[in-house]
Residue, then its C-alpha position, 0 to 999 in steps of 0.5 A: m308309529q306313535i301318533s299324538i293329536k292336538g286341535y284348537i280353534t277360536s273365532k275373530k276378536s269380539e265374536l263368539f265361538y258360534d260365529c266361527a266358520d272354521r271347522y276341523a274333524y278326525d277319525i283315528s279308526k280311519n286315520k283321516f284328518a280334515i280342516s276347512d274355512g267357510v267363506s264368510k260372505s257365502f250362504f251358511p258357510k259354517i254348515w258347509a265347512d262342517v259337512l265337508v270335514s265330517n263326511w270326509v273323515n267318516v267315509d272312504w269315498k270311491s271318488d271325489n265327485e261322489y264325496i262332493r255330491y253327498c256333501q251338497s245334499e247334506w248341506l241343502k237338507q240342513v239349510t232347508e230345515i233352517v229356512n222353513k222355520s217360522d222365525s227364518k228372516w226374509f232375506t234368508k228365504n230370498a237368498f235360499n230362493r236365489r240358490e245362493p251357495g255356501l263356499a269353503t276351502f279344504v284340506g284332507l289328510r289320510f294315512f294308509e298302508r301299502n305293501k306293509k309300509w305307511f304313507w300319507k296323502a293330502n289334498a288342498l284347495g284354497d288358502s287353508f294349508m297343510f305343512f309337514v315339518p320333519e322331526k329333525v329339520q335343519d332348513f325350514s324352507k327346503e325341508c318343510i312340505v307345503l300344500s295348498s292351491k295357492k301359487e308361488p309367491i304365496t299371497f293371502d287375499n279375500f278371494p281364495d279357491y273354494l268348494s261350492s255347496i251347489g252345482n259344479v261352480h267350484k273355484g280352482e283345482k285341488h292340489f295333491k301330495e303323497n309321501p311315505l310316513s316318517p317322524g315329524t309333525f303335520y300342521l293343518m291350518t286355516d288361512a290366518l294361522a297359515e300366513w303367520f306360520l309361513n312368516g315365522q317359520g322356525n320361530a312359529i314352530g317353537k311357539i306352537s310347541v308350548w301349547q298345552n291346551q285350548k286356553d294356551f292357544e287362545r292366549f297366543v292368538d290374543e298376544e299375536r293379534f295385539n302385536e299385529k303378527l296374526g290377522n283378525d280372522d277365525s283360526a283353527i289348527l290340527i297338529i299330528q305328531i309322528v314318533d317312530d316307536k319301531k312298531e309296524d302299526l299306528n298307535y294313537v297315544s294322546e288326543d287333546v282336540s277342542n270340540i267347537n260345539v262344546l266351546i259354543e255351549d260352554q260359552q253360551k252358559l257363561i253368557e246366560a250366567a252373566e246375564i242372570t248375575k247382571k239382572e240380579e245386581l240391577e234388581l238388588k240396586e233398585e231394591n237398595s235404592n227403594s230402601e234408601t228412599s223409604i229410609e230418607q222419607t222416614h227420617q224426614e217424617g221423624i224430623i217433622e214430628n220432633q220439631p217444636v210447634e212454633e217451627l211447623e208451618i202453622p199460621k200464627n194468627g193468634l192464640f185461638n188458632r194456635i191452640l186449635r192447631k195444637k188440638e187438631s195435631e194427632k202426633p204427640i210431641k216426643n221431646e218432653k222438654l220442648a213440650i214443657d216449654e211450649n205449655e209454659e209459653v201457652k200458659e203465659e200467653v193465656q194469662e196475658e190475654n186474660q189480663r188484657e181482656n180484664e183491663f178491656s172489660l174494666q175500661n168498658e165498665g168505666n166508660n159505660g158508667d160515665i155514659e149512663k151517668s151523663a145520660n142520667l144527668e141529662n135526663g134529670q136536668s130535663y126532668e127538672s126543667e120540665l117540672k119547673s115549666s109545669e109548675e110555672l104554668e100551673s101557677k099562672v093558671a091558678m093565680p091570675n095576674k094583677s091586671s085581670k084582678n083589677a079589671i074584675d074589681k072594676f065591674 
C-alpha cells in the first residue's frame, strides 16, 4: 500500500496561529495519526490538545488509562512552569489553584498488521471526526464510514464530549471502529470542517482534492467563511490517502503536513518585520515633517531678508530713527536695485531736511535781528530820553530862573 499524507491547520478569522487550539500529529514509523480540538473556555486547552496527540502517536500504550494518566502529568508539568513564571497573571494563578482542567476532543487512527493483513483501527471522542471514503465511492451516505461520539442525528453545538486534563471527569465515552485497510482516503477533522464535510459530501471531497499546500487551504477557508458555508472556528485536517500498489508493506510516498509551531514562528517574524517597517515609516515621516518645517522657516527668513526697509516693521518716526534702524540692521540688503533706490530716497530726504533746517535758521536769524534792532531802538530812545532829562536838569541848576535873579538883585 502506498500512503500519502497532507495536513493543514488555521485559526479563527482575525486571530493568530498562536491562538489556535487545534492540533494534529503523526508518526509513520508507528503508522499512527491523531487530531484534537482544545475547548477554548477551558484551562490551557492548546497544551492539552498538543499533549494528547503527540503522546498518542509516539508511544504504544498498554491501556487507554495509562495513556490518559501520562498525558495529565505532562500537561500539569508544562502548566506549572508557566504559572510559576514572574509575569504570570493573577487570574491564571487563581485558576491553577482552583484546579481548573484543560478540555479537548480527540481522534486517533492507527494501521497495524495481523496475519499478514493490514487493518486500521480508530477511536473518537467529541465533535472531532474521522471519515473514510472508499476509492471508488458511489453513494457517499452509504459507503462513507463516519466516526465520532456524536449521536444521530448529528448536530454541532458548544458542548462536545471531551477528555479532561485533571482526574476522571471526562465527558462521554470513546467510540471505536476497526476494518481491513483498503484503497481510499481517511479524513481526520476538527468540528468546523467536519460539519462542512457532512453538509457538502461529494462536493466537499472535490474541493479538498485540489489543495496542494497550506496556502490553498487558507484560501479555501477564507472563501467558505465568506460564503457562510464554514464556521468561524479553528480548523485542522489530516488527509491520509491509501493506494493499492500490490505490495505487502506500507510505503509512505509523500508528506505535506504543516507544522503549527513553524507557522506560529513565521507569522511572528512577519509581525515583527511589519512593526519595524511601520516604525521606520513613522520616523521618516517625522523627519520629513521636521525638514519641511525647517525649509519653511528658512524660506520665511529669506523673504524677510529680501524685503525693502520700508516694509519691515520699523517705526516711521522720522529720518533719525530710520537711519538709526538702518545702521542697527546686521543683515545686508541682497537686492542691489532696492538698495540703490533706498539710498536715493534717503539722500533726498536728507536734502529736504537740511533745506528745512536752513530755512528755519534764516527765519530765526531774521527774527533775532528784528528783535535785537527793536531792543536797540528802545534802548536808544531810552538813552536819549535819559540824556535830555539830564541836560535839562543841569541847565536848571546852572542857570537860575529869572525870578531868583531879580530877587538877588533886589538885595
